[in-house]
C-alpha positions in Angstrom: 67.6 36.5 -80.5 65.0 37.1 -77.8 63.1 34.5 -75.9 59.8 35.3 -74.3 57.0 33.4 -72.6 53.3 34.1 -72.5 50.8 32.7 -70.1 47.0 33.1 -70.4 45.0 32.7 -67.2 41.5 31.1 -67.3 38.3 33.1 -66.4 35.3 31.5 -64.6 36.9 28.0 -64.1 38.4 27.7 -67.6 42.2 27.8 -67.6 44.3 28.2 -70.7 48.0 27.6 -70.4 50.2 28.6 -73.4 54.0 28.5 -73.3 56.1 29.3 -76.4 59.6 30.1 -77.5 60.1 32.4 -80.5 63.0 33.8 -82.5 61.0 36.6 -84.0 62.2 39.9 -82.7 58.6 41.2 -82.8 56.3 40.2 -80.0 53.4 37.9 -81.1 49.8 39.1 -81.0 46.9 37.2 -79.4 43.8 37.2 -81.5 40.5 35.5 -80.9 38.7 34.5 -84.1 35.3 32.9 -83.6 35.9 29.9 -81.3 39.6 29.3 -82.3 42.7 30.8 -80.6 45.1 32.2 -83.2 48.7 32.6 -82.0 51.6 33.2 -84.5 54.2 30.8 -83.1 57.3 29.3 -84.6 57.0 26.2 -86.8 58.9 23.0 -87.0 60.3 21.1 -84.0 60.2 24.2 -81.8 56.5 24.8 -82.3 54.8 24.6 -78.9 51.6 22.6 -78.2 48.4 24.3 -77.2 47.2 23.0 -73.9 43.5 23.4 -73.0 42.7 22.8 -69.3 39.2 23.0 -67.9 38.2 22.8 -64.2 34.7 22.1 -63.1 33.2 22.2 -59.6 30.2 20.0 -58.9 28.1 20.3 -55.8 25.1 18.1 -54.9 22.1 19.6 -53.2 20.7 16.6 -51.3 17.7 16.8 -49.0 18.4 16.9 -45.3 16.2 16.5 -42.3 16.0 20.3 -41.8 15.1 21.1 -45.5 12.5 18.4 -46.1 8.9 19.5 -46.1 6.6 17.9 -43.6 2.8 18.0 -43.3 1.7 19.4 -40.0 -1.9 18.8 -38.9 -3.5 21.7 -37.1 -6.2 20.6 -34.6 -9.6 21.8 -35.7 -8.6 22.8 -39.2 -11.2 22.1 -41.9 -10.6 21.6 -45.6 -12.5 24.3 -47.5 -12.3 22.3 -50.8 -13.4 19.1 -49.0 -16.4 20.8 -47.4 -17.4 22.2 -50.8 -17.2 18.8 -52.5 -19.1 17.1 -49.8 -22.1 19.5 -50.0 -22.0 19.5 -53.7 -22.6 15.7 -53.7 -24.9 15.6 -50.7 -26.2 19.0 -49.5 -25.6 19.6 -45.8 -22.8 17.1 -45.3 -20.1 19.8 -45.7 -21.8 22.0 -43.1 -22.0 19.1 -40.6 -18.3 18.4 -41.3 -17.6 22.0 -40.2 -19.9 21.7 -37.2 -22.6 24.0 -38.6 -26.2 22.9 -37.8 -27.4 24.6 -41.0 -26.5 21.3 -42.7 -29.7 19.7 -41.4 -31.7 22.3 -43.3 -30.0 21.5 -46.6 -30.5 17.7 -45.9 -34.2 18.2 -45.2 -34.6 20.4 -48.3 -32.9 17.7 -50.4 -35.1 14.9 -49.0 -38.3 17.0 -49.7 -37.2 17.9 -53.2 -36.4 14.2 -54.1 -39.7 13.0 -52.7 -41.8 15.6 -54.5 -40.0 15.1 -57.8 -40.5 11.3 -57.8 -44.1 11.6 -56.4 -45.2 14.1 -59.0 -43.7 12.2 -61.9 -45.4 9.0 -60.7 -48.7 10.7 -60.4 -48.4 12.3 -63.8 -47.7 8.9 -65.5 -50.6 7.4 -63.7 -53.0 10.2 -64.8 -51.7 9.9 -68.3 -52.5 6.2 -68.4 -56.0 7.0 -67.1 -56.5 9.7 -69.8 -55.5 7.4 -72.6 -57.8 4.7 -71.2 -60.6 7.2 -71.2 -60.0 8.0 -74.9 -59.5 4.4 -75.8 -57.6 2.8 -78.6 -58.1 4.7 -81.8 -58.0 1.4 -83.7 -61.2 0.3 -81.9 -64.3 1.7 -83.5 -66.1 1.7 -80.2 -63.6 3.9 -78.4 -64.4 7.5 -77.5 -61.9 8.6 -80.2 -61.5 6.2 -83.2 -60.1 6.5 -86.7 -63.3 5.1 -88.1 -65.4 7.8 -86.5 -63.0 10.5 -87.7 -63.0 9.2 -91.2 -66.8 8.8 -91.4 -67.3 12.4 -90.4 -65.1 13.8 -93.1 -61.6 13.5 -91.8 -59.1 13.9 -94.7 -55.7 13.0 -93.1 -56.5 9.7 -91.5 -53.3 8.1 -92.8 -51.2 10.9 -91.4 -52.9 10.7 -88.0 -52.4 6.9 -87.9 -48.7 7.4 -88.7 -48.4 9.9 -85.8 -50.1 7.4 -83.4 -47.7 4.6 -84.3 -44.6 6.9 -84.2 -45.4 9.0 -81.1 -48.5 8.2 -79.0 -47.9 11.1 -76.7 -48.1 13.6 -79.6 -51.2 11.8 -80.9 -53.1 12.2 -77.7 -52.0 15.8 -77.4 -53.3 16.5 -80.9 -56.7 14.9 -80.4 -57.1 17.0 -77.3 -55.8 20.4 -78.5 -56.2 20.4 -82.3 -59.7 21.4 -83.5 -59.4 19.5 -86.7 -59.7 16.2 -84.8 -62.8 17.2 -82.9 -65.1 15.2 -85.1 -63.2 12.0 -84.2 -64.9 11.7 -80.8 -67.8 9.3 -80.5 -71.5 10.3 -80.2 -71.9 13.3 -82.4 -73.4 16.1 -80.3 -71.8 14.9 -77.1 -68.2 14.7 -78.4 -67.4 18.1 -76.9 -68.2 16.8 -73.3 -65.9 13.8 -73.7 -63.2 15.9 -75.3 -63.4 18.4 -72.4 -63.0 15.6 -69.9 -60.0 14.3 -71.8 -58.5 17.8 -71.9 -59.0 18.2 -68.1 -57.2 14.9 -67.5 -54.3 16.0 -69.8 -54.1 19.3 -68.0 -53.6 17.5 -64.7 -50.8 15.5 -66.2 -49.0 18.6 -67.5 -49.4 20.5 -64.2 -47.8 17.7 -62.2 -44.9 17.4 -64.7 -44.4 21.1 -64.6 -44.3 21.0 -60.8 -41.8 18.1 -60.9 -39.5 20.2 -63.2 -39.7 23.1 -60.6 -38.6 20.8 -57.8 -35.9 19.3 -60.0 -34.5 22.8 -60.6 -34.7 23.5 -56.8 -32.6 20.4 -56.2 -29.8 21.7 -58.4 -30.0 25.1 -56.7 -29.9 23.3 -53.3 -26.6 21.5 -54.3 -25.0 24.7 -55.5 -26.0 26.9 -52.6 -25.0 24.2 -50.1 -21.6 23.7 -51.7 -20.6 27.4 -51.4 -22.2 27.7 -47.9 -20.1 24.8 -46.8 -16.9 26.4 -48.1 -17.9 29.6 -46.2 -18.5 27.6 -43.0 -15.1 26.0 -43.3 -13.5 29.4 -43.8 -15.2 30.8 -40.7 -13.8 27.8 -38.7 -10.3 28.3 -40.0 -10.2 32.1 -39.7 -9.2 32.2 -35.9 -6.8 29.3 -36.5 -5.1 31.1 -39.4 -4.7 34.2 -37.3 -2.9 32.3 -34.5 -0.5 30.6 -37.0 3.0 32.0 -37.8 5.5 30.7 -40.4 9.2 31.3 -39.7 11.9 30.6 -42.3 15.6 30.1 -41.4 18.5 29.5 -43.8 22.0 28.2 -42.9 24.9 25.9 -43.8 25.2 22.4 -42.5 27.8 19.8 -43.3 28.9 21.5 -46.4 25.3 21.9 -47.8 22.9 24.8 -47.5 19.7 24.2 -45.5 16.4 25.9 -45.3 14.1 25.4 -42.3 10.4 26.3 -42.1 8.7 26.3 -38.7 4.9 26.6 -38.2 4.1 28.1 -34.9 0.7 28.3 -33.3 -0.2 30.8 -30.5 -2.5 29.6 -27.7 
């Protein structure tokens, strides 16, 4: 009868201890099947128990005074994103924030653009009212352009023209000025061309001022866009010498049983 003992050591923190006594003259074999450990041992009262022992090591990585990030303010440093946002909202303010006098040019351009846009729109609306007053209400037979006059001189689509007038007055006055079909609707046959030309001239003045207002409105959008990127450029030019004089140093170590990482921002004068 032979007695033997087998011990299996754990790998990577996992320890398996197995002790057995056997009367079989042949040594047992250790076989791993899937996730179960198969070991041919004796049965009955002498059958040993399989003991599974596991050891774990836990370590907490808590923040320390040396490893915590801190915000360091650099004197004279300008935010490029902040300058861009400022000039995108109000052109020129980002440049002034960076100390660039070009911001005044963008502010003056913005003020001129706003004034011209508002003034031209106001003048166009005023001239349009005067042009409509010159033509008169088409419902009044004594007006320079009237539905009755148009119908008496052979107009065939009076109902359609009236529907346009009620639905869209701007389109109606545009048609009686530009469409040759409605030429006969002007009062005083023989002189209707003179009145129509005067109305067309008034309408042209309205359109010219509205077109100029659209140009200034587009210029305002361009002023916002150009000012925003110019402000970012100005901030970058201010930060460039500051960035060259800055140096970031990293240091790692072990303190009170915990690893530490230290970052130091140095500035050269």
